[in-house]
N, C-alpha and C positions, 0 to 999 in steps of 0.2 A: 623651744619655739619662741619667737619674739612676739611682742604685743600685737603687731599688726596682723600677723599670721593667725593668732588665737581669735582675734576679733572677726576675721573673715571666716574662720572655721565655724565659729558659733553662729554667726549670721547666716551663713549658707545652710547650716543645719536647720535653722528656724525657717528659712525661706523654702526649703524642700518640704517641711511639714505643713506649712500653710500657704496655699497658692491663691487666696482670694485677693481682690483689689484693696480692701481695707488693710490687709496685712503689710502692704508696701510702706504705708505711713507708719505703722507700728514698728516695722522692722527698722526704718530709719531712726525713729526715736530710741529704739533699743540699742542700735549701733552707737548712737551718741552716748548713751548710758555706758556702754562697754568701754568706750574711749576714756571715760573718766575713772575707770578702775585701774588698780595697779596690777602688775604682772602676776603676782601670786594669787590675787582674786580671780583673774582670768583663767589661770591654770586650774583652779578649783572648779570654776564654772564649766570649763571645757570638759572636764571629766564627766559631768552630768549629761552633757549633750552628746558626747562621743559614745558613751556606753549604752 
């Protein structure tokens, strides 16, 4: 998987889990954080969210 795909996968997983209005801003902040990670870090993180 490429970096963009992993970011979307993790973000969508979080969005599914929390559906309140405050979560949208938090999700945006978290997505920005994910974009700063390298591919290996994202792969490790995605394993936590997917499982």
